[in-house]
C-alpha positions as CSV (number, residue, x, y, z in Angstrom):
1,M,5.6,-16.1,8.7
2,R,1.8,-15.8,8.7
3,E,0.3,-15.8,5.3
4,D,-2.8,-13.7,6.4
5,F,-0.7,-10.5,6.7
6,S,0.7,-8.3,4.0
7,I,4.4,-7.6,3.5
8,V,5.3,-3.9,3.0
9,T,8.7,-3.1,1.6
10,M,10.0,0.5,1.2
11,H,12.8,1.6,-1.0
12,G,13.7,5.0,0.4
13,N,10.7,7.3,0.4
14,Y,10.0,6.9,-3.3
15,E,8.7,3.3,-3.6
16,V,6.5,1.1,-1.5
17,Y,5.7,-2.5,-2.5
18,V,2.8,-4.3,-0.9
19,E,2.5,-8.1,-1.2
20,N,-0.6,-10.1,-0.3
21,F,-3.1,-7.3,-0.7
22,V,-6.9,-7.6,-1.5
23,K,-7.7,-4.4,-3.5
24,V,-7.1,-0.7,-3.9
25,L,-9.9,1.2,-2.1
26,D,-9.0,4.9,-3.0
27,F,-6.6,6.2,-5.5
28,G,-5.4,9.8,-5.7
29,R,-2.2,11.8,-6.3
30,E,-1.8,12.5,-2.6
31,V,-3.5,9.4,-0.9
32,I,-3.8,5.8,-1.9
33,R,-5.7,3.4,0.4
34,I,-5.2,-0.4,0.1
35,K,-7.3,-3.1,1.7
36,A,-4.9,-5.8,2.9
37,K,-5.9,-9.1,4.4
38,K,-5.9,-7.8,8.0
39,Q,-5.4,-4.0,7.7
40,I,-6.2,-0.9,5.7
41,L,-3.0,0.8,4.5
42,E,-3.1,4.5,3.8
43,I,-0.1,5.8,1.9
44,S,0.1,9.6,1.6
45,G,2.5,11.8,-0.2
46,Q,2.9,13.8,-3.4
47,E,2.6,12.7,-7.1
48,L,1.7,9.1,-6.1
49,Y,1.0,6.6,-8.8
50,V,0.7,2.8,-9.2
51,E,3.6,1.6,-11.2
52,Y,2.7,-2.1,-11.1
53,M,-0.2,-4.2,-9.9
54,N,-1.4,-7.8,-10.2
55,K,-3.8,-9.9,-8.2
56,E,-1.3,-10.2,-5.2
57,D,1.2,-7.3,-5.4
58,V,1.1,-3.6,-5.9
59,K,4.0,-1.1,-6.3
60,I,3.3,2.6,-5.5
61,C,5.8,5.3,-6.5
62,G,6.1,9.0,-5.8
63,L,7.2,11.1,-2.8
64,I,6.0,9.0,0.1
65,E,5.5,11.0,3.3
66,N,3.5,8.6,5.5
67,I,2.2,5.0,5.7
68,K,-0.6,4.5,8.2
69,F,-2.1,1.1,9.2
70,T,-5.7,1.8,10.1
71,G,-7.1,-1.0,12.3
72,V,-7.1,-4.7,12.1
73,L,-9.8,-6.4,10.1
74,S,-11.3,-9.7,11.3
């Protein structure tokens, strides 16, 4: 597995766990944008919140309706 990509794991539509991310770009109750190493992840839904975050991993909870990968960064 390549180490320069993030790993995204979903548990139903209430939890998403992102490993190997760089930073949180935008944070709101309906949209959270995360800069990963090679992509921007846009997670949208309702009542979203960050349950856990450290320098490598972030866990987002709430009613997740969509995950969108916006482009590949160089």
